[in-house]
mmCIF file of the N, C-alpha and C atoms, coordinates in Angstrom:
data_MODEL
# 
_entry.id   MODEL 
# 
loop_
_atom_site.group_PDB 
_atom_site.id 
_atom_site.type_symbol 
_atom_site.label_atom_id 
_atom_site.label_alt_id 
_atom_site.label_comp_id 
_atom_site.label_asym_id 
_atom_site.label_entity_id 
_atom_site.label_seq_id 
_atom_site.pdbx_PDB_ins_code 
_atom_site.Cartn_x 
_atom_site.Cartn_y 
_atom_site.Cartn_z 
_atom_site.occupancy 
_atom_site.B_iso_or_equiv 
_atom_site.pdbx_formal_charge 
_atom_site.auth_seq_id 
_atom_site.auth_comp_id 
_atom_site.auth_asym_id 
_atom_site.auth_atom_id 
_atom_site.pdbx_PDB_model_num 
ATOM 1   N N  . UNK A 1 1  ? 6.220  7.645  -8.948  1.00 0.00 ? 1  UNK A N  1 
ATOM 2   C CA . UNK A 1 1  ? 5.809  7.976  -10.293 1.00 0.00 ? 1  UNK A CA 1 
ATOM 3   C C  . UNK A 1 1  ? 6.700  7.321  -11.343 1.00 0.00 ? 1  UNK A C  1 
ATOM 4   N N  . UNK A 1 2  ? 7.881  6.876  -10.961 1.00 0.00 ? 2  UNK A N  1 
ATOM 5   C CA . UNK A 1 2  ? 8.808  6.302  -11.935 1.00 0.00 ? 2  UNK A CA 1 
ATOM 6   C C  . UNK A 1 2  ? 8.228  5.049  -12.592 1.00 0.00 ? 2  UNK A C  1 
ATOM 7   N N  . UNK A 1 3  ? 7.586  4.189  -11.803 1.00 0.00 ? 3  UNK A N  1 
ATOM 8   C CA . UNK A 1 3  ? 7.007  2.970  -12.377 1.00 0.00 ? 3  UNK A CA 1 
ATOM 9   C C  . UNK A 1 3  ? 5.905  3.306  -13.370 1.00 0.00 ? 3  UNK A C  1 
ATOM 10  N N  . UNK A 1 4  ? 5.078  4.269  -13.043 1.00 0.00 ? 4  UNK A N  1 
ATOM 11  C CA . UNK A 1 4  ? 4.005  4.666  -13.956 1.00 0.00 ? 4  UNK A CA 1 
ATOM 12  C C  . UNK A 1 4  ? 4.577  5.262  -15.239 1.00 0.00 ? 4  UNK A C  1 
ATOM 13  N N  . UNK A 1 5  ? 5.615  6.076  -15.095 1.00 0.00 ? 5  UNK A N  1 
ATOM 14  C CA . UNK A 1 5  ? 6.236  6.682  -16.268 1.00 0.00 ? 5  UNK A CA 1 
ATOM 15  C C  . UNK A 1 5  ? 6.852  5.620  -17.169 1.00 0.00 ? 5  UNK A C  1 
ATOM 16  N N  . UNK A 1 6  ? 7.527  4.653  -16.579 1.00 0.00 ? 6  UNK A N  1 
ATOM 17  C CA . UNK A 1 6  ? 8.090  3.549  -17.372 1.00 0.00 ? 6  UNK A CA 1 
ATOM 18  C C  . UNK A 1 6  ? 6.988  2.771  -18.095 1.00 0.00 ? 6  UNK A C  1 
ATOM 19  N N  . UNK A 1 7  ? 5.871  2.549  -17.419 1.00 0.00 ? 7  UNK A N  1 
ATOM 20  C CA . UNK A 1 7  ? 4.759  1.809  -18.014 1.00 0.00 ? 7  UNK A CA 1 
ATOM 21  C C  . UNK A 1 7  ? 4.163  2.571  -19.198 1.00 0.00 ? 7  UNK A C  1 
ATOM 22  N N  . UNK A 1 8  ? 3.974  3.881  -19.036 1.00 0.00 ? 8  UNK A N  1 
ATOM 23  C CA . UNK A 1 8  ? 3.436  4.687  -20.131 1.00 0.00 ? 8  UNK A CA 1 
ATOM 24  C C  . UNK A 1 8  ? 4.416  4.722  -21.296 1.00 0.00 ? 8  UNK A C  1 
ATOM 25  N N  . UNK A 1 9  ? 5.702  4.844  -20.988 1.00 0.00 ? 9  UNK A N  1 
ATOM 26  C CA . UNK A 1 9  ? 6.727  4.862  -22.041 1.00 0.00 ? 9  UNK A CA 1 
ATOM 27  C C  . UNK A 1 9  ? 6.715  3.543  -22.816 1.00 0.00 ? 9  UNK A C  1 
ATOM 28  N N  . UNK A 1 10 ? 6.579  2.434  -22.123 1.00 0.00 ? 10 UNK A N  1 
ATOM 29  C CA . UNK A 1 10 ? 6.562  1.128  -22.785 1.00 0.00 ? 10 UNK A CA 1 
ATOM 30  C C  . UNK A 1 10 ? 5.339  0.969  -23.680 1.00 0.00 ? 10 UNK A C  1 
ATOM 31  N N  . UNK A 1 11 ? 4.243  1.649  -23.360 1.00 0.00 ? 11 UNK A N  1 
ATOM 32  C CA . UNK A 1 11 ? 3.024  1.550  -24.145 1.00 0.00 ? 11 UNK A CA 1 
ATOM 33  C C  . UNK A 1 11 ? 3.018  2.459  -25.363 1.00 0.00 ? 11 UNK A C  1 
ATOM 34  N N  . UNK A 1 12 ? 3.950  3.398  -25.441 1.00 0.00 ? 12 UNK A N  1 
ATOM 35  C CA . UNK A 1 12 ? 4.006  4.306  -26.588 1.00 0.00 ? 12 UNK A CA 1 
ATOM 36  C C  . UNK A 1 12 ? 4.446  3.548  -27.829 1.00 0.00 ? 12 UNK A C  1 
ATOM 37  N N  . UNK A 1 13 ? 3.831  3.856  -28.976 1.00 0.00 ? 13 UNK A N  1 
ATOM 38  C CA . UNK A 1 13 ? 4.278  3.194  -30.206 1.00 0.00 ? 13 UNK A CA 1 
ATOM 39  C C  . UNK A 1 13 ? 5.623  3.758  -30.672 1.00 0.00 ? 13 UNK A C  1 
ATOM 40  N N  . UNK A 1 14 ? 6.356  2.937  -31.403 1.00 0.00 ? 14 UNK A N  1 
ATOM 41  C CA . UNK A 1 14 ? 7.625  3.394  -31.984 1.00 0.00 ? 14 UNK A CA 1 
ATOM 42  C C  . UNK A 1 14 ? 7.358  4.078  -33.302 1.00 0.00 ? 14 UNK A C  1 
ATOM 43  N N  . UNK A 1 15 ? 8.125  5.036  -33.690 1.00 0.00 ? 15 UNK A N  1 
ATOM 44  C CA . UNK A 1 15 ? 9.230  5.673  -32.984 1.00 0.00 ? 15 UNK A CA 1 
ATOM 45  C C  . UNK A 1 15 ? 8.725  6.612  -31.899 1.00 0.00 ? 15 UNK A C  1 
ATOM 46  N N  . UNK A 1 16 ? 9.517  6.758  -30.840 1.00 0.00 ? 16 UNK A N  1 
ATOM 47  C CA . UNK A 1 16 ? 9.149  7.570  -29.683 1.00 0.00 ? 16 UNK A CA 1 
ATOM 48  C C  . UNK A 1 16 ? 10.040 8.801  -29.605 1.00 0.00 ? 16 UNK A C  1 
ATOM 49  N N  . UNK A 1 17 ? 9.453  9.903  -29.209 1.00 0.00 ? 17 UNK A N  1 
ATOM 50  C CA . UNK A 1 17 ? 10.201 11.116 -28.906 1.00 0.00 ? 17 UNK A CA 1 
ATOM 51  C C  . UNK A 1 17 ? 9.695  11.612 -27.563 1.00 0.00 ? 17 UNK A C  1 
ATOM 52  N N  . UNK A 1 18 ? 10.612 11.822 -26.621 1.00 0.00 ? 18 UNK A N  1 
ATOM 53  C CA . UNK A 1 18 ? 10.246 12.246 -25.275 1.00 0.00 ? 18 UNK A CA 1 
ATOM 54  C C  . UNK A 1 18 ? 10.811 13.635 -25.013 1.00 0.00 ? 18 UNK A C  1 
ATOM 55  N N  . UNK A 1 19 ? 9.938  14.530 -24.517 1.00 0.00 ? 19 UNK A N  1 
ATOM 56  C CA . UNK A 1 19 ? 10.353 15.876 -24.117 1.00 0.00 ? 19 UNK A CA 1 
ATOM 57  C C  . UNK A 1 19 ? 10.283 15.974 -22.603 1.00 0.00 ? 19 UNK A C  1 
ATOM 58  N N  . UNK A 1 20 ? 11.315 16.547 -22.012 1.00 0.00 ? 20 UNK A N  1 
ATOM 59  C CA . UNK A 1 20 ? 11.334 16.829 -20.578 1.00 0.00 ? 20 UNK A CA 1 
ATOM 60  C C  . UNK A 1 20 ? 11.218 18.345 -20.438 1.00 0.00 ? 20 UNK A C  1 
ATOM 61  N N  . UNK A 1 21 ? 10.110 18.807 -19.894 1.00 0.00 ? 21 UNK A N  1 
ATOM 62  C CA . UNK A 1 21 ? 9.838  20.236 -19.825 1.00 0.00 ? 21 UNK A CA 1 
ATOM 63  C C  . UNK A 1 21 ? 9.992  20.714 -18.391 1.00 0.00 ? 21 UNK A C  1 
ATOM 64  N N  . UNK A 1 22 ? 10.895 21.680 -18.200 1.00 0.00 ? 22 UNK A N  1 
ATOM 65  C CA . UNK A 1 22 ? 11.097 22.290 -16.899 1.00 0.00 ? 22 UNK A CA 1 
ATOM 66  C C  . UNK A 1 22 ? 12.263 21.695 -16.139 1.00 0.00 ? 22 UNK A C  1 
ATOM 67  N N  . UNK A 1 23 ? 12.727 22.444 -15.174 1.00 0.00 ? 23 UNK A N  1 
ATOM 68  C CA . UNK A 1 23 ? 13.891 22.048 -14.387 1.00 0.00 ? 23 UNK A CA 1 
ATOM 69  C C  . UNK A 1 23 ? 13.614 20.867 -13.466 1.00 0.00 ? 23 UNK A C  1 
ATOM 70  N N  . UNK A 1 24 ? 12.392 20.696 -13.037 1.00 0.00 ? 24 UNK A N  1 
ATOM 71  C CA . UNK A 1 24 ? 12.079 19.612 -12.098 1.00 0.00 ? 24 UNK A CA 1 
ATOM 72  C C  . UNK A 1 24 ? 12.432 18.236 -12.665 1.00 0.00 ? 24 UNK A C  1 
ATOM 73  N N  . UNK A 1 25 ? 12.115 17.992 -13.915 1.00 0.00 ? 25 UNK A N  1 
ATOM 74  C CA . UNK A 1 25 ? 12.404 16.701 -14.516 1.00 0.00 ? 25 UNK A CA 1 
ATOM 75  C C  . UNK A 1 25 ? 13.848 16.526 -14.925 1.00 0.00 ? 25 UNK A C  1 
ATOM 76  N N  . UNK A 1 26 ? 14.573 17.625 -15.033 1.00 0.00 ? 26 UNK A N  1 
ATOM 77  C CA . UNK A 1 26 ? 15.962 17.569 -15.486 1.00 0.00 ? 26 UNK A CA 1 
ATOM 78  C C  . UNK A 1 26 ? 16.947 17.432 -14.346 1.00 0.00 ? 26 UNK A C  1 
ATOM 79  N N  . UNK A 1 27 ? 16.685 18.096 -13.241 1.00 0.00 ? 27 UNK A N  1 
ATOM 80  C CA . UNK A 1 27 ? 17.694 18.159 -12.193 1.00 0.00 ? 27 UNK A CA 1 
ATOM 81  C C  . UNK A 1 27 ? 17.317 17.393 -10.941 1.00 0.00 ? 27 UNK A C  1 
ATOM 82  N N  . UNK A 1 28 ? 16.216 16.701 -10.964 1.00 0.00 ? 28 UNK A N  1 
ATOM 83  C CA . UNK A 1 28 ? 15.870 15.900 -9.806  1.00 0.00 ? 28 UNK A CA 1 
ATOM 84  C C  . UNK A 1 28 ? 14.834 16.533 -8.904  1.00 0.00 ? 28 UNK A C  1 
ATOM 85  N N  . UNK A 1 29 ? 14.086 17.489 -9.392  1.00 0.00 ? 29 UNK A N  1 
ATOM 86  C CA . UNK A 1 29 ? 12.973 17.971 -8.606  1.00 0.00 ? 29 UNK A CA 1 
ATOM 87  C C  . UNK A 1 29 ? 12.910 19.457 -8.359  1.00 0.00 ? 29 UNK A C  1 
ATOM 88  N N  . UNK A 1 30 ? 14.022 20.154 -8.520  1.00 0.00 ? 30 UNK A N  1 
ATOM 89  C CA . UNK A 1 30 ? 14.002 21.596 -8.271  1.00 0.00 ? 30 UNK A CA 1 
ATOM 90  C C  . UNK A 1 30 ? 13.501 21.896 -6.871  1.00 0.00 ? 30 UNK A C  1 
ATOM 91  N N  . UNK A 1 31 ? 12.507 22.743 -6.759  1.00 0.00 ? 31 UNK A N  1 
ATOM 92  C CA . UNK A 1 31 ? 11.970 23.114 -5.445  1.00 0.00 ? 31 UNK A CA 1 
ATOM 93  C C  . UNK A 1 31 ? 11.218 21.963 -4.786  1.00 0.00 ? 31 UNK A C  1 
ATOM 94  N N  . UNK A 1 32 ? 10.843 20.941 -5.566  1.00 0.00 ? 32 UNK A N  1 
ATOM 95  C CA . UNK A 1 32 ? 10.131 19.784 -5.037  1.00 0.00 ? 32 UNK A CA 1 
ATOM 96  C C  . UNK A 1 32 ? 11.067 18.605 -4.799  1.00 0.00 ? 32 UNK A C  1 
ATOM 97  N N  . UNK A 1 33 ? 12.355 18.868 -4.598  1.00 0.00 ? 33 UNK A N  1 
ATOM 98  C CA . UNK A 1 33 ? 13.402 17.850 -4.553  1.00 0.00 ? 33 UNK A CA 1 
ATOM 99  C C  . UNK A 1 33 ? 13.060 16.656 -3.671  1.00 0.00 ? 33 UNK A C  1 
ATOM 100 N N  . UNK A 1 34 ? 12.648 16.882 -2.453  1.00 0.00 ? 34 UNK A N  1 
ATOM 101 C CA . UNK A 1 34 ? 12.448 15.780 -1.520  1.00 0.00 ? 34 UNK A CA 1 
ATOM 102 C C  . UNK A 1 34 ? 10.974 15.392 -1.405  1.00 0.00 ? 34 UNK A C  1 
ATOM 103 N N  . UNK A 1 35 ? 10.225 15.616 -2.465  1.00 0.00 ? 35 UNK A N  1 
ATOM 104 C CA . UNK A 1 35 ? 8.802  15.314 -2.455  1.00 0.00 ? 35 UNK A CA 1 
ATOM 105 C C  . UNK A 1 35 ? 8.577  13.810 -2.585  1.00 0.00 ? 35 UNK A C  1 
ATOM 106 N N  . UNK A 1 36 ? 7.462  13.351 -2.066  1.00 0.00 ? 36 UNK A N  1 
ATOM 107 C CA . UNK A 1 36 ? 7.153  11.923 -2.061  1.00 0.00 ? 36 UNK A CA 1 
ATOM 108 C C  . UNK A 1 36 ? 6.936  11.347 -3.465  1.00 0.00 ? 36 UNK A C  1 
ATOM 109 N N  . UNK A 1 37 ? 6.538  12.194 -4.419  1.00 0.00 ? 37 UNK A N  1 
ATOM 110 C CA . UNK A 1 37 ? 6.184  11.657 -5.736  1.00 0.00 ? 37 UNK A CA 1 
ATOM 111 C C  . UNK A 1 37 ? 7.287  11.843 -6.772  1.00 0.00 ? 37 UNK A C  1 
ATOM 112 N N  . UNK A 1 38 ? 8.470  12.268 -6.373  1.00 0.00 ? 38 UNK A N  1 
ATOM 113 C CA . UNK A 1 38 ? 9.582  12.416 -7.307  1.00 0.00 ? 38 UNK A CA 1 
ATOM 114 C C  . UNK A 1 38 ? 10.633 11.355 -7.043  1.00 0.00 ? 38 UNK A C  1 
ATOM 115 N N  . UNK A 1 39 ? 11.263 10.919 -8.139  1.00 0.00 ? 39 UNK A N  1 
ATOM 116 C CA . UNK A 1 39 ? 12.253 9.853  -8.036  1.00 0.00 ? 39 UNK A CA 1 
ATOM 117 C C  . UNK A 1 39 ? 13.527 10.210 -8.786  1.00 0.00 ? 39 UNK A C  1 
ATOM 118 N N  . UNK A 1 40 ? 13.911 11.469 -8.759  1.00 0.00 ? 40 UNK A N  1 
ATOM 119 C CA . UNK A 1 40 ? 15.138 11.893 -9.420  1.00 0.00 ? 40 UNK A CA 1 
ATOM 120 C C  . UNK A 1 40 ? 14.894 12.397 -10.824 1.00 0.00 ? 40 UNK A C  1 
ATOM 121 N N  . UNK A 1 41 ? 15.977 12.725 -11.532 1.00 0.00 ? 41 UNK A N  1 
ATOM 122 C CA . UNK A 1 41 ? 15.837 13.223 -12.905 1.00 0.00 ? 41 UNK A CA 1 
ATOM 123 C C  . UNK A 1 41 ? 15.216 12.175 -13.824 1.00 0.00 ? 41 UNK A C  1 
ATOM 124 N N  . UNK A 1 42 ? 14.421 12.633 -14.769 1.00 0.00 ? 42 UNK A N  1 
ATOM 125 C CA . UNK A 1 42 ? 13.747 11.716 -15.687 1.00 0.00 ? 42 UNK A CA 1 
ATOM 126 C C  . UNK A 1 42 ? 14.730 11.148 -16.697 1.00 0.00 ? 42 UNK A C  1 
ATOM 127 N N  . UNK A 1 43 ? 15.484 12.028 -17.353 1.00 0.00 ? 43 UNK A N  1 
ATOM 128 C CA . UNK A 1 43 ? 16.356 11.622 -18.443 1.00 0.00 ? 43 UNK A CA 1 
ATOM 129 C C  . UNK A 1 43 ? 17.495 10.732 -18.018 1.00 0.00 ? 43 UNK A C  1 
ATOM 130 N N  . UNK A 1 44 ? 17.575 9.577  -18.632 1.00 0.00 ? 44 UNK A N  1 
ATOM 131 C CA . UNK A 1 44 ? 18.667 8.660  -18.369 1.00 0.00 ? 44 UNK A CA 1 
ATOM 132 C C  . UNK A 1 44 ? 18.421 7.770  -17.178 1.00 0.00 ? 44 UNK A C  1 
ATOM 133 N N  . UNK A 1 45 ? 17.837 8.298  -16.109 1.00 0.00 ? 45 UNK A N  1 
ATOM 134 C CA . UNK A 1 45 ? 17.606 7.496  -14.911 1.00 0.00 ? 45 UNK A CA 1 
ATOM 135 C C  . UNK A 1 45 ? 16.318 6.686  -15.004 1.00 0.00 ? 45 UNK A C  1 
ATOM 136 N N  . UNK A 1 46 ? 15.292 7.267  -15.594 1.00 0.00 ? 46 UNK A N  1 
ATOM 137 C CA . UNK A 1 46 ? 13.996 6.596  -15.632 1.00 0.00 ? 46 UNK A CA 1 
ATOM 138 C C  . UNK A 1 46 ? 13.646 6.172  -17.055 1.00 0.00 ? 46 UNK A C  1 
ATOM 139 N N  . UNK A 1 47 ? 13.627 7.111  -17.986 1.00 0.00 ? 47 UNK A N  1 
ATOM 140 C CA . UNK A 1 47 ? 13.393 6.820  -19.404 1.00 0.00 ? 47 UNK A CA 1 
ATOM 141 C C  . UNK A 1 47 ? 14.341 7.688  -20.222 1.00 0.00 ? 47 UNK A C  1 
ATOM 142 N N  . UNK A 1 48 ? 14.630 7.299  -21.456 1.00 0.00 ? 48 UNK A N  1 
ATOM 143 C CA . UNK A 1 48 ? 15.482 8.149  -22.295 1.00 0.00 ? 48 UNK A CA 1 
ATOM 144 C C  . UNK A 1 48 ? 14.723 9.405  -22.739 1.00 0.00 ? 48 UNK A C  1 
ATOM 145 N N  . UNK A 1 49 ? 15.378 10.550 -22.651 1.00 0.00 ? 49 UNK A N  1 
ATOM 146 C CA . UNK A 1 49 ? 14.771 11.820 -23.040 1.00 0.00 ? 49 UNK A CA 1 
ATOM 147 C C  . UNK A 1 49 ? 15.509 12.351 -24.258 1.00 0.00 ? 49 UNK A C  1 
ATOM 148 N N  . UNK A 1 50 ? 14.747 12.793 -25.255 1.00 0.00 ? 50 UNK A N  1 
ATOM 149 C CA . UNK A 1 50 ? 15.324 13.308 -26.490 1.00 0.00 ? 50 UNK A CA 1 
ATOM 150 C C  . UNK A 1 50 ? 15.469 14.826 -26.484 1.00 0.00 ? 50 UNK A C  1 
ATOM 151 N N  . UNK A 1 51 ? 14.500 15.527 -25.934 1.00 0.00 ? 51 UNK A N  1 
ATOM 152 C CA . UNK A 1 51 ? 14.477 16.985 -25.959 1.00 0.00 ? 51 UNK A CA 1 
ATOM 153 C C  . UNK A 1 51 ? 14.323 17.500 -24.535 1.00 0.00 ? 51 UNK A C  1 
ATOM 154 N N  . UNK A 1 52 ? 15.210 18.386 -24.120 1.00 0.00 ? 52 UNK A N  1 
ATOM 155 C CA . UNK A 1 52 ? 15.104 19.049 -22.818 1.00 0.00 ? 52 UNK A CA 1 
ATOM 156 C C  . UNK A 1 52 ? 14.707 20.498 -23.023 1.00 0.00 ? 52 UNK A C  1 
ATOM 157 N N  . UNK A 1 53 ? 13.695 20.954 -22.289 1.00 0.00 ? 53 UNK A N  1 
ATOM 158 C CA . UNK A 1 53 ? 13.276 22.350 -22.315 1.00 0.00 ? 53 UNK A CA 1 
ATOM 159 C C  . UNK A 1 53 ? 13.574 22.916 -20.932 1.00 0.00 ? 53 UNK A C  1 
ATOM 160 N N  . UNK A 1 54 ? 14.582 23.787 -20.822 1.00 0.00 ? 54 UNK A N  1 
ATOM 161 C CA . UNK A 1 54 ? 14.972 24.294 -19.510 1.00 0.00 ? 54 UNK A CA 1 
ATOM 162 C C  . UNK A 1 54 ? 14.011 25.363 -18.990 1.00 0.00 ? 54 UNK A C  1 
ATOM 163 N N  . UNK A 1 55 ? 14.112 25.607 -17.703 1.00 0.00 ? 55 UNK A N  1 
ATOM 164 C CA . UNK A 1 55 ? 13.372 26.702 -17.104 1.00 0.00 ? 55 UNK A CA 1 
ATOM 165 C C  . UNK A 1 55 ? 12.536 26.284 -15.920 1.00 0.00 ? 55 UNK A C  1 
ATOM 166 N N  . UNK A 1 56 ? 12.299 27.241 -15.056 1.00 0.00 ? 56 UNK A N  1 
ATOM 167 C CA . UNK A 1 56 ? 11.439 27.032 -13.894 1.00 0.00 ? 56 UNK A CA 1 
ATOM 168 C C  . UNK A 1 56 ? 10.669 28.330 -13.663 1.00 0.00 ? 56 UNK A C  1 
ATOM 169 N N  . UNK A 1 57 ? 9.607  28.436 -14.218 1.00 0.00 ? 57 UNK A N  1 
ATOM 170 C CA . UNK A 1 57 ? 8.866  27.702 -15.218 1.00 0.00 ? 57 UNK A CA 1 
ATOM 171 C C  . UNK A 1 57 ? 9.425  28.011 -16.614 1.00 0.00 ? 57 UNK A C  1 
ATOM 172 N N  . UNK A 1 58 ? 9.362  27.030 -17.520 1.00 0.00 ? 58 UNK A N  1 
ATOM 173 C CA . UNK A 1 58 ? 9.887  27.260 -18.860 1.00 0.00 ? 58 UNK A CA 1 
ATOM 174 C C  . UNK A 1 58 ? 9.058  28.299 -19.609 1.00 0.00 ? 58 UNK A C  1 
ATOM 175 N N  . UNK A 1 59 ? 9.751  29.096 -20.391 1.00 0.00 ? 59 UNK A N  1 
ATOM 176 C CA . UNK A 1 59 ? 9.073  30.133 -21.178 1.00 0.00 ? 59 UNK A CA 1 
ATOM 177 C C  . UNK A 1 59 ? 8.289  29.475 -22.316 1.00 0.00 ? 59 UNK A C  1 
ATOM 178 N N  . UNK A 1 60 ? 7.174  30.063 -22.692 1.00 0.00 ? 60 UNK A N  1 
ATOM 179 C CA . UNK A 1 60 ? 6.381  29.499 -23.796 1.00 0.00 ? 60 UNK A CA 1 
ATOM 180 C C  . UNK A 1 60 ? 7.192  29.350 -25.080 1.00 0.00 ? 60 UNK A C  1 
ATOM 181 N N  . UNK A 1 61 ? 8.090  30.308 -25.348 1.00 0.00 ? 61 UNK A N  1 
ATOM 182 C CA . UNK A 1 61 ? 8.922  30.220 -26.552 1.00 0.00 ? 61 UNK A CA 1 
ATOM 183 C C  . UNK A 1 61 ? 9.822  28.999 -26.506 1.00 0.00 ? 61 UNK A C  1 
ATOM 184 N N  . UNK A 1 62 ? 10.319 28.661 -25.316 1.00 0.00 ? 62 UNK A N  1 
ATOM 185 C CA . UNK A 1 62 ? 11.186 27.491 -25.170 1.00 0.00 ? 62 UNK A CA 1 
ATOM 186 C C  . UNK A 1 62 ? 10.400 26.205 -25.395 1.00 0.00 ? 62 UNK A C  1 
ATOM 187 N N  . UNK A 1 63 ? 9.155  26.174 -24.915 1.00 0.00 ? 63 UNK A N  1 
ATOM 188 C CA . UNK A 1 63 ? 8.321  24.989 -25.118 1.00 0.00 ? 63 UNK A CA 1 
ATOM 189 C C  . UNK A 1 63 ? 8.007  24.816 -26.602 1.00 0.00 ? 63 UNK A C  1 
ATOM 190 N N  . UNK A 1 64 ? 7.672  25.906 -27.276 1.00 0.00 ? 64 UNK A N  1 
ATOM 191 C CA . UNK A 1 64 ? 7.390  25.834 -28.715 1.00 0.00 ? 64 UNK A CA 1 
ATOM 192 C C  . UNK A 1 64 ? 8.619  25.353 -29.465 1.00 0.00 ? 64 UNK A C  1 
ATOM 193 N N  . UNK A 1 65 ? 9.797  25.875 -29.108 1.00 0.00 ? 65 UNK A N  1 
ATOM 194 C CA . UNK A 1 65 ? 11.041 25.444 -29.745 1.00 0.00 ? 65 UNK A CA 1 
ATOM 195 C C  . UNK A 1 65 ? 11.278 23.955 -29.519 1.00 0.00 ? 65 UNK A C  1 
ATOM 196 N N  . UNK A 1 66 ? 11.001 23.480 -28.317 1.00 0.00 ? 66 UNK A N  1 
ATOM 197 C CA . UNK A 1 66 ? 11.151 22.055 -28.025 1.00 0.00 ? 66 UNK A CA 1 
ATOM 198 C C  . UNK A 1 66 ? 10.207 21.194 -28.846 1.00 0.00 ? 66 UNK A C  1 
ATOM 199 N N  . UNK A 1 67 ? 8.972  21.657 -29.011 1.00 0.00 ? 67 UNK A N  1 
ATOM 200 C CA . UNK A 1 67 ? 8.000  20.908 -29.805 1.00 0.00 ? 67 UNK A CA 1 
ATOM 201 C C  . UNK A 1 67 ? 8.449  20.857 -31.265 1.00 0.00 ? 67 UNK A C  1 
ATOM 202 N N  . UNK A 1 68 ? 8.955  21.969 -31.800 1.00 0.00 ? 68 UNK A N  1 
ATOM 203 C CA . UNK A 1 68 ? 9.442  21.994 -33.184 1.00 0.00 ? 68 UNK A CA 1 
ATOM 204 C C  . UNK A 1 68 ? 10.597 21.005 -33.352 1.00 0.00 ? 68 UNK A C  1 
ATOM 205 N N  . UNK A 1 69 ? 11.520 20.988 -32.384 1.00 0.00 ? 69 UNK A N  1 
ATOM 206 C CA . UNK A 1 69 ? 12.644 20.046 -32.449 1.00 0.00 ? 69 UNK A CA 1 
ATOM 207 C C  . UNK A 1 69 ? 12.158 18.600 -32.338 1.00 0.00 ? 69 UNK A C  1 
ATOM 208 N N  . UNK A 1 70 ? 11.158 18.363 -31.492 1.00 0.00 ? 70 UNK A N  1 
ATOM 209 C CA . UNK A 1 70 ? 10.626 17.008 -31.336 1.00 0.00 ? 70 UNK A CA 1 
ATOM 210 C C  . UNK A 1 70 ? 9.955  16.532 -32.617 1.00 0.00 ? 70 UNK A C  1 
ATOM 211 N N  . UNK A 1 71 ? 9.210  17.421 -33.274 1.00 0.00 ? 71 UNK A N  1 
ATOM 212 C CA . UNK A 1 71 ? 8.557  17.052 -34.530 1.00 0.00 ? 71 UNK A CA 1 
ATOM 213 C C  . UNK A 1 71 ? 9.595  16.735 -35.602 1.00 0.00 ? 71 UNK A C  1 
ATOM 214 N N  . UNK A 1 72 ? 10.651 17.556 -35.673 1.00 0.00 ? 72 UNK A N  1 
ATOM 215 C CA . UNK A 1 72 ? 11.713 17.304 -36.652 1.00 0.00 ? 72 UNK A CA 1 
ATOM 216 C C  . UNK A 1 72 ? 12.395 15.963 -36.371 1.00 0.00 ? 72 UNK A C  1 
ATOM 217 N N  . UNK A 1 73 ? 12.654 15.664 -35.120 1.00 0.00 ? 73 UNK A N  1 
ATOM 218 C CA . UNK A 1 73 ? 13.276 14.392 -34.757 1.00 0.00 ? 73 UNK A CA 1 
ATOM 219 C C  . UNK A 1 73 ? 12.354 13.223 -35.096 1.00 0.00 ? 73 UNK A C  1 
ATOM 220 N N  . UNK A 1 74 ? 11.085 13.370 -34.811 1.00 0.00 ? 74 UNK A N  1 
ATOM 221 C CA . UNK A 1 74 ? 10.123 12.317 -35.124 1.00 0.00 ? 74 UNK A CA 1 
ATOM 222 C C  . UNK A 1 74 ? 10.041 12.075 -36.627 1.00 0.00 ? 74 UNK A C  1 
ATOM 223 N N  . UNK A 1 75 ? 10.075 13.142 -37.417 1.00 0.00 ? 75 UNK A N  1 
ATOM 224 C CA . UNK A 1 75 ? 10.059 12.980 -38.875 1.00 0.00 ? 75 UNK A CA 1 
ATOM 225 C C  . UNK A 1 75 ? 11.315 12.259 -39.359 1.00 0.00 ? 75 UNK A C  1 
ATOM 226 N N  . UNK A 1 76 ? 12.486 12.591 -38.784 1.00 0.00 ? 76 UNK A N  1 
ATOM 227 C CA . UNK A 1 76 ? 13.717 11.874 -39.156 1.00 0.00 ? 76 UNK A CA 1 
ATOM 228 C C  . UNK A 1 76 ? 13.627 10.411 -38.790 1.00 0.00 ? 76 UNK A C  1 
ATOM 229 N N  . UNK A 1 77 ? 13.099 10.107 -37.613 1.00 0.00 ? 77 UNK A N  1 
ATOM 230 C CA . UNK A 1 77 ? 12.969 8.712  -37.200 1.00 0.00 ? 77 UNK A CA 1 
ATOM 231 C C  . UNK A 1 77 ? 12.015 7.947  -38.099 1.00 0.00 ? 77 UNK A C  1 
ATOM 232 N N  . UNK A 1 78 ? 10.947 8.609  -38.531 1.00 0.00 ? 78 UNK A N  1 
ATOM 233 C CA . UNK A 1 78 ? 9.984  7.979  -39.458 1.00 0.00 ? 78 UNK A CA 1 
ATOM 234 C C  . UNK A 1 78 ? 10.659 7.683  -40.796 1.00 0.00 ? 78 UNK A C  1 
ATOM 235 N N  . UNK A 1 79 ? 11.486 8.617  -41.290 1.00 0.00 ? 79 UNK A N  1 
ATOM 236 C CA . UNK A 1 79 ? 12.176 8.401  -42.567 1.00 0.00 ? 79 UNK A CA 1 
ATOM 237 C C  . UNK A 1 79 ? 13.188 7.268  -42.456 1.00 0.00 ? 79 UNK A C  1 
ATOM 238 N N  . UNK A 1 80 ? 13.900 7.210  -41.343 1.00 0.00 ? 80 UNK A N  1 
ATOM 239 C CA . UNK A 1 80 ? 14.877 6.142  -41.137 1.00 0.00 ? 80 UNK A CA 1 
ATOM 240 C C  . UNK A 1 80 ? 14.199 4.775  -41.043 1.00 0.00 ? 80 UNK A C  1 
ATOM 241 N N  . UNK A 1 81 ? 12.991 4.772  -40.550 1.00 0.00 ? 81 UNK A N  1 
ATOM 242 C CA . UNK A 1 81 ? 12.242 3.527  -40.391 1.00 0.00 ? 81 UNK A CA 1 
ATOM 243 C C  . UNK A 1 81 ? 11.852 2.934  -41.747 1.00 0.00 ? 81 UNK A C  1 
ATOM 244 N N  . UNK A 1 82 ? 11.650 3.814  -42.739 1.00 0.00 ? 82 UNK A N  1 
ATOM 245 C CA . UNK A 1 82 ? 11.235 3.362  -44.072 1.00 0.00 ? 82 UNK A CA 1 
ATOM 246 C C  . UNK A 1 82 ? 12.373 2.795  -44.801 1.00 0.00 ? 82 UNK A C  1 
# 
């Protein structure tokens, strides 16, 4: 999945904000550690991650908080671009 993720990331328009939701993408797979479709932690190893939302499974409040932070970061990046 790492190659596909890199390809999708490269196709995203700038500025980009990436959220990693859940423990699986942060720590290398969690309960799915040795699964055929995982290639380690997403952030730093595969693509740069801006917002991490912890949890297995993450709480809805944490996801909403992550989205709010991502929107704020995206707005700052848009302002810096101007």
